[in-house]
N, CA and C atoms as an extended XYZ file, in Angstrom:
537
Properties=species:S:1:pos:R:3:atomname:S:1:resname:S:1:resid:I:1 pbc="F F F"
N        59.479      -96.447      -11.326 N   MET     1
C        58.840      -95.201      -11.654 CA  MET     1
C        57.534      -95.451      -12.387 C   MET     1
N        57.569      -96.449      -13.322 N   LYS     2
C        56.357      -96.767      -14.067 CA  LYS     2
C        55.272      -97.273      -13.129 C   LYS     2
N        55.662      -98.022      -12.098 N   LYS     3
C        54.685      -98.550      -11.159 CA  LYS     3
C        54.008      -97.415      -10.378 C   LYS     3
N        54.777      -96.391      -10.018 N   ILE     4
C        54.203      -95.255       -9.288 CA  ILE     4
C        53.214      -94.509      -10.175 C   ILE     4
N        53.557      -94.303      -11.435 N   VAL     5
C        52.669      -93.594      -12.364 CA  VAL     5
C        51.377      -94.391      -12.553 C   VAL     5
N        51.502      -95.720      -12.702 N   VAL     6
C        50.319      -96.567      -12.862 CA  VAL     6
C        49.476      -96.522      -11.585 C   VAL     6
N        50.122      -96.598      -10.433 N   LEU     7
C        49.411      -96.540       -9.160 CA  LEU     7
C        48.678      -95.197       -8.998 C   LEU     7
N        49.328      -94.096       -9.335 N   ILE     8
C        48.693      -92.773       -9.262 CA  ILE     8
C        47.526      -92.698      -10.236 C   ILE     8
N        47.681      -93.255      -11.422 N   ALA     9
C        46.605      -93.242      -12.417 CA  ALA     9
C        45.403      -94.040      -11.922 C   ALA     9
N        45.651      -95.195      -11.297 N   ILE    10
C        44.549      -96.016      -10.782 CA  ILE    10
C        43.848      -95.288       -9.629 C   ILE    10
N        44.615      -94.748       -8.703 N   ILE    11
C        44.029      -94.015       -7.575 CA  ILE    11
C        43.262      -92.797       -8.085 C   ILE    11
N        43.837      -92.076       -9.044 N   GLY    12
C        43.170      -90.901       -9.614 CA  GLY    12
C        41.871      -91.264      -10.298 C   GLY    12
N        41.854      -92.376      -11.023 N   SER    13
C        40.605      -92.764      -11.703 CA  SER    13
C        39.543      -93.190      -10.690 C   SER    13
N        39.949      -93.786       -9.583 N   ILE    14
C        38.987      -94.159       -8.538 CA  ILE    14
C        38.435      -92.905       -7.862 C   ILE    14
N        39.313      -91.967       -7.544 N   ILE    15
C        38.886      -90.750       -6.846 CA  ILE    15
C        37.996      -89.886       -7.734 C   ILE    15
N        38.370      -89.718       -8.995 N   PHE    16
C        37.652      -88.793       -9.867 CA  PHE    16
C        36.509      -89.424      -10.648 C   PHE    16
N        36.287      -90.697      -10.477 N   SER    17
C        35.136      -91.311      -11.154 CA  SER    17
C        33.928      -91.217      -10.230 C   SER    17
N        32.752      -91.117      -10.829 N   SER    18
C        31.544      -91.030      -10.008 CA  SER    18
C        30.687      -92.250      -10.252 C   SER    18
N        29.888      -92.542       -9.263 N   CYS    19
C        29.002      -93.687       -9.379 CA  CYS    19
C        27.816      -93.317      -10.251 C   CYS    19
N        27.420      -94.232      -11.059 N   GLU    20
C        26.226      -94.033      -11.875 CA  GLU    20
C        25.376      -95.273      -11.780 C   GLU    20
N        24.116      -95.051      -11.954 N   GLY    21
C        23.185      -96.158      -11.913 CA  GLY    21
C        21.850      -95.680      -12.420 C   GLY    21
N        20.867      -96.514      -12.311 N   PRO    22
C        19.558      -96.091      -12.800 CA  PRO    22
C        19.002      -94.950      -11.937 C   PRO    22
N        18.269      -94.048      -12.589 N   GLN    23
C        17.672      -92.925      -11.875 CA  GLN    23
C        16.573      -93.446      -10.963 C   GLN    23
N        16.493      -92.884       -9.770 N   GLY    24
C        15.477      -93.303       -8.808 CA  GLY    24
C        14.087      -92.848       -9.214 C   GLY    24
N        13.116      -93.299       -8.447 N   ILE    25
C        11.741      -92.914       -8.756 CA  ILE    25
C        11.547      -91.434       -8.422 C   ILE    25
N        10.742      -90.725       -9.204 N   PRO    26
C        10.551      -89.297       -8.941 CA  PRO    26
C         9.788      -89.069       -7.639 C   PRO    26
N        10.077      -87.959       -6.990 N   GLY    27
C         9.382      -87.597       -5.759 CA  GLY    27
C         8.008      -87.021       -6.054 C   GLY    27
N         7.281      -86.718       -4.987 N   GLN    28
C         5.942      -86.159       -5.137 CA  GLN    28
C         6.019      -84.716       -5.612 C   GLN    28
N         5.020      -84.315       -6.372 N   ASN    29
C         4.940      -82.930       -6.804 CA  ASN    29
C         4.602      -82.055       -5.610 C   ASN    29
N         5.087      -80.815       -5.639 N   GLY    30
C         4.758      -79.856       -4.593 CA  GLY    30
C         3.356      -79.313       -4.778 C   GLY    30
N         2.883      -78.623       -3.768 N   VAL    31
C         1.559      -78.022       -3.819 CA  VAL    31
C         1.615      -76.806       -4.728 C   VAL    31
N         0.670      -76.701       -5.642 N   ASP    32
C         0.614      -75.556       -6.541 CA  ASP    32
C         0.223      -74.311       -5.770 C   ASP    32
N         0.729      -73.173       -6.216 N   GLY    33
C         0.341      -71.895       -5.625 CA  GLY    33
C        -1.105      -71.581       -5.963 C   GLY    33
N        -1.757      -70.814       -5.111 N   GLN    34
C        -3.156      -70.462       -5.314 CA  GLN    34
C        -3.247      -69.434       -6.431 C   GLN    34
N        -3.732      -69.861       -7.590 N   ASN    35
C        -3.880      -69.003       -8.759 CA  ASN    35
C        -2.579      -68.290       -9.108 C   ASN    35
N        -1.444      -68.898       -8.820 N   GLY    36
C        -0.162      -68.300       -9.129 CA  GLY    36
C         0.223      -67.148       -8.212 C   GLY    36
N        -0.575      -66.849       -7.187 N   LEU    37
C        -0.262      -65.745       -6.289 CA  LEU    37
C         0.815      -66.171       -5.306 C   LEU    37
N         1.838      -65.371       -5.204 N   LEU    38
C         2.917      -65.679       -4.282 CA  LEU    38
C         2.910      -64.732       -3.092 C   LEU    38
N         2.542      -63.503       -3.345 N   SER    39
C         2.451      -62.500       -2.291 CA  SER    39
C         0.986      -62.195       -2.051 C   SER    39
N         0.692      -61.655       -0.875 N   GLU    40
C        -0.702      -61.352       -0.556 CA  GLU    40
C        -0.809      -59.976        0.074 C   GLU    40
N        -1.985      -59.376       -0.091 N   VAL    41
C        -2.279      -58.094        0.542 CA  VAL    41
C        -3.588      -58.221        1.299 C   VAL    41
N        -3.580      -57.748        2.538 N   PHE    42
C        -4.781      -57.723        3.369 CA  PHE    42
C        -5.031      -56.283        3.797 C   PHE    42
N        -6.251      -56.005        4.154 N   GLU    43
C        -6.582      -54.655        4.607 CA  GLU    43
C        -7.367      -54.702        5.908 C   GLU    43
N        -6.971      -53.857        6.827 N   LEU    44
C        -7.737      -53.590        8.042 CA  LEU    44
C        -8.393      -52.241        7.798 C   LEU    44
N        -9.690      -52.227        7.676 N   LYS    45
C       -10.397      -51.009        7.273 CA  LYS    45
C       -11.190      -50.428        8.440 C   LYS    45
N       -11.031      -49.118        8.647 N   ASN    46
C       -11.761      -48.382        9.690 CA  ASN    46
C       -11.676      -49.074       11.050 C   ASN    46
N       -10.470      -49.379       11.454 N   ILE    47
C       -10.245      -50.095       12.711 CA  ILE    47
C        -9.742      -49.115       13.779 C   ILE    47
N       -10.109      -49.394       15.016 N   ASN    48
C        -9.699      -48.556       16.144 CA  ASN    48
C        -8.599      -49.240       16.945 C   ASN    48
N        -7.649      -48.458       17.419 N   PHE    49
C        -6.645      -48.974       18.336 CA  PHE    49
C        -7.318      -49.231       19.679 C   PHE    49
N        -6.903      -50.287       20.350 N   SER    50
C        -7.396      -50.601       21.696 CA  SER    50
C        -6.321      -50.215       22.701 C   SER    50
N        -6.740      -49.681       23.843 N   PHE    51
C        -5.799      -49.329       24.907 CA  PHE    51
C        -5.657      -50.537       25.814 C   PHE    51
N        -4.542      -51.266       25.654 N   ILE    52
C        -4.298      -52.508       26.388 CA  ILE    52
C        -2.894      -52.439       26.985 C   ILE    52
N        -2.773      -52.803       28.243 N   ASP    53
C        -1.469      -52.817       28.925 CA  ASP    53
C        -0.745      -51.483       28.777 C   ASP    53
N        -1.486      -50.401       28.942 N   ASN    54
C        -0.934      -49.049       28.936 CA  ASN    54
C        -0.367      -48.621       27.578 C   ASN    54
N        -0.890      -49.189       26.490 N   GLU    55
C        -0.483      -48.759       25.152 CA  GLU    55
C        -1.612      -49.000       24.155 C   GLU    55
N        -1.582      -48.237       23.074 N   TYR    56
C        -2.573      -48.396       22.010 CA  TYR    56
C        -2.042      -49.399       20.999 C   TYR    56
N        -2.886      -50.395       20.674 N   LYS    57
C        -2.436      -51.406       19.720 CA  LYS    57
C        -3.608      -52.051       19.001 C   LYS    57
N        -3.272      -52.643       17.864 N   ILE    58
C        -4.196      -53.454       17.070 CA  ILE    58
C        -3.520      -54.809       16.922 C   ILE    58
N        -4.190      -55.864       17.338 N   TYR    59
C        -3.633      -57.221       17.282 CA  TYR    59
C        -4.460      -58.051       16.307 C   TYR    59
N        -3.776      -58.800       15.441 N   GLN    60
C        -4.454      -59.688       14.492 CA  GLN    60
C        -3.666      -60.986       14.364 C   GLN    60
N        -4.388      -62.086       14.246 N   THR    61
C        -3.729      -63.363       13.961 CA  THR    61
C        -3.655      -63.543       12.450 C   THR    61
N        -2.684      -64.320       12.019 N   LEU    62
C        -2.521      -64.643       10.601 CA  LEU    62
C        -3.057      -66.044       10.374 C   LEU    62
N        -4.026      -66.163        9.501 N   ASN    63
C        -4.625      -67.464        9.237 CA  ASN    63
C        -4.730      -67.664        7.737 C   ASN    63
N        -3.912      -68.533        7.169 N   PRO    64
C        -2.958      -69.432        7.821 CA  PRO    64
C        -1.694      -68.680        8.224 C   PRO    64
N        -0.909      -69.267        9.127 N   PRO    65
C         0.352      -68.643        9.528 CA  PRO    65
C         1.293      -68.500        8.334 C   PRO    65
N         2.191      -67.539        8.417 N   ILE    66
C         3.177      -67.372        7.356 CA  ILE    66
C         4.399      -68.227        7.682 C   ILE    66
N         5.299      -68.362        6.721 N   PHE    67
C         6.515      -69.136        6.932 CA  PHE    67
C         7.555      -68.285        7.659 C   PHE    67
N         8.506      -68.947        8.285 N   ALA    68
C         9.505      -68.254        9.107 CA  ALA    68
C        10.305      -67.235        8.305 C   ALA    68
N        10.564      -67.499        7.035 N   ALA    69
C        11.382      -66.593        6.226 CA  ALA    69
C        10.577      -65.470        5.578 C   ALA    69
N         9.252      -65.500        5.695 N   ASP    70
C         8.419      -64.483        5.056 CA  ASP    70
C         8.595      -63.124        5.728 C   ASP    70
N         8.327      -62.088        4.961 N   ALA    71
C         8.395      -60.717        5.476 CA  ALA    71
C         6.998      -60.115        5.471 C   ALA    71
N         6.767      -59.219        6.392 N   LEU    72
C         5.476      -58.552        6.494 CA  LEU    72
C         5.725      -57.045        6.473 C   LEU    72
N         5.040      -56.346        5.582 N   LEU    73
C         5.127      -54.892        5.488 CA  LEU    73
C         3.756      -54.322        5.815 C   LEU    73
N         3.724      -53.180        6.491 N   ILE    74
C         2.443      -52.555        6.827 CA  ILE    74
C         2.481      -51.092        6.398 C   ILE    74
N         1.383      -50.670        5.773 N   TYR    75
C         1.221      -49.297        5.306 CA  TYR    75
C        -0.065      -48.727        5.896 C   TYR    75
N        -0.045      -47.442        6.262 N   ARG    76
C        -1.210      -46.759        6.827 CA  ARG    76
C        -1.781      -45.802        5.788 C   ARG    76
N        -3.093      -45.824        5.644 N   LEU    77
C        -3.761      -44.884        4.750 CA  LEU    77
C        -3.720      -43.505        5.404 C   LEU    77
N        -2.974      -42.585        4.797 N   SER    78
C        -2.824      -41.255        5.397 CA  SER    78
C        -3.684      -40.201        4.711 C   SER    78
N        -4.299      -40.560        3.600 N   GLY    79
C        -5.145      -39.619        2.873 CA  GLY    79
C        -5.401      -40.140        1.475 C   GLY    79
N        -5.971      -39.293        0.641 N   THR    80
C        -6.209      -39.655       -0.755 CA  THR    80
C        -5.903      -38.455       -1.640 C   THR    80
N        -5.470      -38.743       -2.859 N   ILE    81
C        -5.283      -37.693       -3.856 CA  ILE    81
C        -6.632      -37.385       -4.496 C   ILE    81
N        -7.368      -38.454       -4.804 N   ASN    82
C        -8.744      -38.350       -5.296 CA  ASN    82
C        -9.471      -39.618       -4.864 C   ASN    82
N       -10.679      -39.837       -5.361 N   GLU    83
C       -11.485      -40.987       -4.905 CA  GLU    83
C       -10.832      -42.337       -5.172 C   GLU    83
N        -9.970      -42.414       -6.177 N   THR    84
C        -9.387      -43.707       -6.555 CA  THR    84
C        -7.890      -43.812       -6.277 C   THR    84
N        -7.292      -42.786       -5.671 N   THR    85
C        -5.849      -42.811       -5.443 CA  THR    85
C        -5.525      -42.584       -3.969 C   THR    85
N        -5.391      -43.681       -3.205 N   PRO    86
C        -5.033      -43.545       -1.788 CA  PRO    86
C        -3.543      -43.229       -1.620 C   PRO    86
N        -3.213      -42.635       -0.493 N   ILE    87
C        -1.819      -42.365       -0.127 CA  ILE    87
C        -1.468      -43.307        1.021 C   ILE    87
N        -0.477      -44.194        0.788 N   TRP    88
C        -0.076      -45.184        1.787 CA  TRP    88
C         1.279      -44.806        2.362 C   TRP    88
N         1.354      -44.673        3.679 N   GLN    89
C         2.611      -44.396        4.372 CA  GLN    89
C         3.126      -45.687        4.998 C   GLN    89
N         4.430      -45.963        4.842 N   PRO    90
C         4.980      -47.171        5.471 CA  PRO    90
C         5.084      -47.001        6.979 C   PRO    90
N         4.969      -48.103        7.664 N   ILE    91
C         5.185      -48.146        9.110 CA  ILE    91
C         6.467      -48.948        9.323 C   ILE    91
N         7.367      -48.552       10.216 N   PRO    92
C         7.233      -47.545       11.258 CA  PRO    92
C         7.257      -46.129       10.677 C   PRO    92
N         6.594      -45.240       11.401 N   ARG    93
C         6.434      -43.858       10.957 CA  ARG    93
C         6.290      -42.952       12.172 C   ARG    93
N         6.965      -41.805       12.135 N   THR    94
C         6.799      -40.778       13.159 CA  THR    94
C         6.132      -39.575       12.516 C   THR    94
N         5.054      -39.122       13.126 N   LEU    95
C         4.350      -37.927       12.661 CA  LEU    95
C         4.616      -36.803       13.653 C   LEU    95
N         4.944      -35.634       13.146 N   PHE    96
C         5.149      -34.453       13.971 CA  PHE    96
C         3.895      -33.601       13.835 C   PHE    96
N         3.183      -33.433       14.942 N   LEU    97
C         1.865      -32.802       14.927 CA  LEU    97
C         1.828      -31.600       15.860 C   LEU    97
N         0.808      -30.786       15.661 N   ASN    98
C         0.515      -29.722       16.607 CA  ASN    98
C        -0.887      -29.983       17.126 C   ASN    98
N        -0.977      -30.416       18.373 N   ILE    99
C        -2.252      -30.741       19.005 CA  ILE    99
C        -2.524      -29.698       20.090 C   ILE    99
N        -3.607      -28.978       19.938 N   ASN   100
C        -4.002      -27.952       20.918 CA  ASN   100
C        -2.869      -26.972       21.227 C   ASN   100
N        -2.126      -26.574       20.177 N   GLY   101
C        -1.049      -25.600       20.344 CA  GLY   101
C         0.270      -26.174       20.810 C   GLY   101
N         0.359      -27.486       20.990 N   SER   102
C         1.608      -28.121       21.434 CA  SER   102
C         2.192      -28.969       20.314 C   SER   102
N         3.507      -28.857       20.116 N   ASP   103
C         4.194      -29.710       19.150 CA  ASP   103
C         4.442      -31.068       19.798 C   ASP   103
N         3.951      -32.112       19.156 N   VAL   104
C         4.040      -33.466       19.715 CA  VAL   104
C         4.479      -34.450       18.636 C   VAL   104
N         4.859      -35.644       19.075 N   GLU   105
C         5.230      -36.727       18.166 CA  GLU   105
C         4.289      -37.902       18.363 C   GLU   105
N         3.894      -38.492       17.243 N   LEU   106
C         3.068      -39.700       17.251 CA  LEU   106
C         3.805      -40.757       16.447 C   LEU   106
N         3.998      -41.921       17.027 N   ASP   107
C         4.729      -43.000       16.363 CA  ASP   107
C         3.806      -44.174       16.088 C   ASP   107
N         3.897      -44.700       14.863 N   TYR   108
C         3.259      -45.968       14.513 CA  TYR   108
C         4.382      -46.978       14.313 C   TYR   108
N         4.211      -48.170       14.849 N   ASP   109
C         5.207      -49.229       14.699 CA  ASP   109
C         4.475      -50.562       14.666 C   ASP   109
N         5.185      -51.638       14.370 N   PHE   110
C         4.560      -52.959       14.368 CA  PHE   110
C         5.596      -54.027       14.637 C   PHE   110
N         5.114      -55.194       15.033 N   ASP   111
C         5.939      -56.394       15.096 CA  ASP   111
C         5.107      -57.544       14.564 C   ASP   111
N         5.794      -58.631       14.194 N   PHE   112
C         5.063      -59.788       13.679 CA  PHE   112
C         5.814      -61.071       13.957 C   PHE   112
N         5.065      -62.151       13.971 N   SER   113
C         5.615      -63.500       14.068 CA  SER   113
C         4.959      -64.318       12.963 C   SER   113
N         5.192      -65.618       12.973 N   LYS   114
C         4.549      -66.479       11.975 CA  LYS   114
C         3.045      -66.537       12.179 C   LYS   114
N         2.572      -66.318       13.393 N   GLN   115
C         1.148      -66.482       13.705 CA  GLN   115
C         0.356      -65.179       13.805 C   GLN   115
N         1.017      -64.037       14.039 N   ASP   116
C         0.249      -62.821       14.307 CA  ASP   116
C         1.073      -61.571       14.040 C   ASP   116
N         0.410      -60.429       14.145 N   PHE   117
C         1.105      -59.152       14.098 CA  PHE   117
C         0.376      -58.162       15.001 C   PHE   117
N         1.120      -57.145       15.448 N   THR   118
C         0.564      -56.084       16.282 CA  THR   118
C         1.039      -54.746       15.737 C   THR   118
N         0.100      -53.804       15.595 N   ILE   119
C         0.418      -52.435       15.200 CA  ILE   119
C         0.290      -51.580       16.459 C   ILE   119
N         1.294      -50.752       16.712 N   TYR   120
C         1.322      -49.920       17.913 CA  TYR   120
C         1.209      -48.439       17.538 C   TYR   120
N         0.575      -47.664       18.394 N   ALA   121
C         0.564      -46.206       18.290 CA  ALA   121
C         1.012      -45.658       19.639 C   ALA   121
N         1.968      -44.762       19.609 N   GLY   122
C         2.473      -44.177       20.843 CA  GLY   122
C         2.957      -42.762       20.579 C   GLY   122
N         3.244      -42.047       21.617 N   GLY   123
C         3.727      -40.688       21.439 CA  GLY   123
C         4.137      -40.066       22.747 C   GLY   123
N         4.503      -38.783       22.657 N   ASN   124
C         4.913      -38.062       23.858 CA  ASN   124
C         3.767      -37.213       24.412 C   ASN   124
N         2.532      -37.680       24.164 N   PHE   125
C         1.336      -37.008       24.665 CA  PHE   125
C         0.232      -38.052       24.806 C   PHE   125
N        -0.867      -37.683       25.395 N   ASP   126
C        -1.999      -38.590       25.566 CA  ASP   126
C        -2.725      -38.727       24.227 C   ASP   126
N        -2.631      -39.900       23.618 N   LEU   127
C        -3.225      -40.111       22.292 CA  LEU   127
C        -4.742      -39.983       22.294 C   LEU   127
N        -5.352      -40.061       23.449 N   ALA   128
C        -6.800      -39.865       23.528 CA  ALA   128
C        -7.176      -38.448       23.094 C   ALA   128
N        -6.202      -37.522       23.125 N   ASN   129
C        -6.437      -36.149       22.680 CA  ASN   129
C        -6.341      -36.001       21.160 C   ASN   129
N        -6.028      -37.081       20.458 N   ALA   130
C        -5.927      -37.061       18.995 CA  ALA   130
C        -6.658      -38.275       18.426 C   ALA   130
N        -7.978      -38.361       18.631 N   PRO   131
C        -8.715      -39.557       18.219 CA  PRO   131
C        -8.661      -39.844       16.717 C   PRO   131
N        -8.444      -38.831       15.905 N   SER   132
C        -8.406      -39.076       14.457 CA  SER   132
C        -7.193      -39.906       14.041 C   SER   132
N        -6.217      -40.074       14.933 N   TYR   133
C        -5.027      -40.870       14.626 CA  TYR   133
C        -5.081      -42.283       15.208 C   TYR   133
N        -6.089      -42.564       16.033 N   ILE   134
C        -6.188      -43.905       16.625 CA  ILE   134
C        -7.553      -44.553       16.385 C   ILE   134
N        -8.458      -43.835       15.744 N   GLN   135
C        -9.784      -44.384       15.439 CA  GLN   135
C       -10.019      -44.348       13.930 C   GLN   135
N       -10.773      -45.341       13.449 N   ASN   136
C       -11.123      -45.433       12.028 CA  ASN   136
C        -9.897      -45.381       11.120 C   ASN   136
N        -8.866      -46.120       11.492 N   GLN   137
C        -7.641      -46.188       10.704 CA  GLN   137
C        -7.730      -47.344        9.711 C   GLN   137
N        -7.048      -47.194        8.569 N   THR   138
C        -7.007      -48.247        7.559 CA  THR   138
C        -5.547      -48.590        7.287 C   THR   138
N        -5.247      -49.889        7.293 N   PHE   139
C        -3.889      -50.376        7.071 CA  PHE   139
C        -3.891      -51.431        5.973 C   PHE   139
N        -2.832      -51.461        5.185 N   ARG   140
C        -2.595      -52.536        4.222 CA  ARG   140
C        -1.433      -53.366        4.749 C   ARG   140
N        -1.639      -54.680        4.772 N   ILE   141
C        -0.621      -55.616        5.235 CA  ILE   141
C        -0.178      -56.425        4.028 C   ILE   141
N         1.110      -56.353        3.692 N   VAL   142
C         1.665      -57.051        2.532 CA  VAL   142
C         2.553      -58.174        3.047 C   VAL   142
N         2.263      -59.406        2.608 N   ILE   143
C         3.080      -60.560        2.990 CA  ILE   143
C         3.929      -60.946        1.788 C   ILE   143
N         5.248      -60.934        1.978 N   LEU   144
C         6.186      -61.289        0.920 CA  LEU   144
C         6.858      -62.607        1.271 C   LEU   144
N         6.766      -63.605        0.393 N   PRO   145
C         7.445      -64.873        0.662 CA  PRO   145
C         8.946      -64.667        0.805 C   PRO   145
N         9.539      -65.368        1.751 N   GLY   146
C        10.951      -65.204        2.055 CA  GLY   146
C        11.893      -65.586        0.946 C   GLY   146
N        11.479      -66.460        0.035 N   TYR   147
C        12.419      -66.887       -0.986 CA  TYR   147
C        12.739      -65.773       -1.964 C   TYR   147
N        11.984      -64.685       -1.983 N   PHE   148
C        12.316      -63.566       -2.859 CA  PHE   148
C        13.684      -62.996       -2.511 C   PHE   148
N        14.057      -63.089       -1.236 N   SER   149
C        15.321      -62.504       -0.816 CA  SER   149
C        16.506      -63.221       -1.450 C   SER   149
N        16.338      -64.461       -1.889 N   GLY   150
C        17.413      -65.193       -2.533 CA  GLY   150
C        17.537      -64.893       -4.008 C   GLY   150
N        16.556      -64.222       -4.592 N   LYS   151
C        16.591      -63.897       -6.010 CA  LYS   151
C        17.460      -62.673       -6.232 C   LYS   151
N        18.139      -62.678       -7.361 N   SER   152
C        18.835      -61.448       -7.707 CA  SER   152
C        17.864      -60.628       -8.536 C   SER   152
N        17.450      -59.520       -8.006 N   GLN   153
C        16.520      -58.651       -8.705 CA  GLN   153
C        16.828      -57.218       -8.314 C   GLN   153
N        16.189      -56.309       -9.002 N   LYS   154
C        16.391      -54.902       -8.694 CA  LYS   154
C        15.972      -54.629       -7.250 C   LYS   154
N        16.614      -53.668       -6.657 N   THR   155
C        16.240      -53.259       -5.309 CA  THR   155
C        14.876      -52.591       -5.356 C   THR   155
N        14.028      -52.940       -4.420 N   VAL   156
C        12.680      -52.390       -4.356 CA  VAL   156
C        12.612      -51.405       -3.195 C   VAL   156
N        12.016      -50.251       -3.433 N   ASP   157
C        11.810      -49.269       -2.374 CA  ASP   157
C        10.633      -49.731       -1.519 C   ASP   157
N        10.915      -50.357       -0.392 N   LEU   158
C         9.863      -50.900        0.465 CA  LEU   158
C         9.023      -49.811        1.125 C   LEU   158
N         9.479      -48.563        1.055 N   ASN   159
C         8.693      -47.450        1.581 CA  ASN   159
C         7.583      -47.029        0.626 C   ASN   159
N         7.656      -47.491       -0.611 N   ASP   160
C         6.677      -47.125       -1.638 CA  ASP   160
C         5.738      -48.306       -1.883 C   ASP   160
N         4.524      -48.212       -1.366 N   TYR   161
C         3.541      -49.294       -1.497 CA  TYR   161
C         3.380      -49.716       -2.956 C   TYR   161
N         3.259      -48.756       -3.852 N   TYR   162
C         3.012      -49.069       -5.262 CA  TYR   162
C         4.226      -49.731       -5.917 C   TYR   162
N         5.441      -49.380       -5.494 N   ALA   163
C         6.643      -50.036       -6.008 CA  ALA   163
C         6.689      -51.497       -5.559 C   ALA   163
N         6.297      -51.761       -4.319 N   VAL   164
C         6.260      -53.138       -3.798 CA  VAL   164
C         5.229      -53.959       -4.566 C   VAL   164
N         4.038      -53.397       -4.753 N   ILE   165
C         2.965      -54.092       -5.465 CA  ILE   165
C         3.410      -54.448       -6.878 C   ILE   165
N         4.072      -53.508       -7.539 N   LYS   166
C         4.529      -53.741       -8.918 CA  LYS   166
C         5.664      -54.771       -8.964 C   LYS   166
N         6.657      -54.622       -8.089 N   ALA   167
C         7.831      -55.500       -8.108 CA  ALA   167
C         7.477      -56.954       -7.830 C   ALA   167
N         6.503      -57.180       -6.950 N   PHE   168
C         6.152      -58.545       -6.579 CA  PHE   168
C         4.885      -59.038       -7.270 C   PHE   168
N         4.449      -58.265       -8.289 N   LYS   169
C         3.312      -58.654       -9.137 CA  LYS   169
C         2.069      -58.998       -8.306 C   LYS   169
N         1.729      -58.105       -7.394 N   ILE   170
C         0.565      -58.290       -6.529 CA  ILE   170
C        -0.616      -57.554       -7.142 C   ILE   170
N        -1.730      -58.237       -7.247 N   ASP   171
C        -2.957      -57.614       -7.744 CA  ASP   171
C        -3.697      -57.022       -6.552 C   ASP   171
N        -3.494      -55.732       -6.304 N   ASP   172
C        -4.114      -55.146       -5.113 CA  ASP   172
C        -5.570      -54.756       -5.333 C   ASP   172
N        -6.123      -55.124       -6.490 N   SER   173
C        -7.573      -54.952       -6.665 CA  SER   173
C        -8.322      -56.083       -5.961 C   SER   173
N        -7.579      -57.102       -5.541 N   LYS   174
C        -8.178      -58.257       -4.857 CA  LYS   174
C        -7.715      -58.324       -3.406 C   LYS   174
N        -7.677      -57.176       -2.764 N   VAL   175
C        -7.262      -57.106       -1.362 CA  VAL   175
C        -8.289      -57.821       -0.499 C   VAL   175
N        -7.796      -58.644        0.426 N   LYS   176
C        -8.678      -59.355        1.356 CA  LYS   176
C        -8.859      -58.500        2.604 C   LYS   176
N       -10.102      -58.299        3.000 N   ILE   177
C       -10.401      -57.491        4.178 CA  ILE   177
C       -10.342      -58.380        5.421 C   ILE   177
N        -9.523      -57.973        6.394 N   LEU   178
C        -9.449      -58.687        7.672 CA  LEU   178
C       -10.480      -58.099        8.613 C   LEU   178
N       -11.067      -58.953        9.421 N   LYS   179
C       -12.070      -58.481       10.387 CA  LYS   179
C       -11.633      -58.795       11.788 C   LYS   179
């Protein structure tokens, strides 16, 4: 019996002991963030939708490309409260309009990849009859790094541009204009 206890003790000490040795050489430091900015905001200002492949769209490449886990949010300038307070509507968005006495729907939507994004405008009527919705449009594009999703933090209302800017500490006074 004593031999079994000793054998179990020896096996247990081998199994539960860990190897130790000198610490290895440190790895290379990672690339520092640009001025501590983690999220970015871009603006497409006074841009027109192009009629391509039987649909209205705006296509832009992302330079540099974003990472696979990153998220992209797009907001459309729908008006202003005053000269310094814009009203941003999240996309996708459906607008219910009355054009020339007819009730119609206009949809804004988008898709994105690591290299580019496309904003679409469509509806149940000929959008050429509503040029104010497809010409001289302004959009804000917000890029959120994917690692934020792993953080435990308060839920952010992604429909509220100002809530997103505040939650992710984005300085939107330094918006980069895309051309």
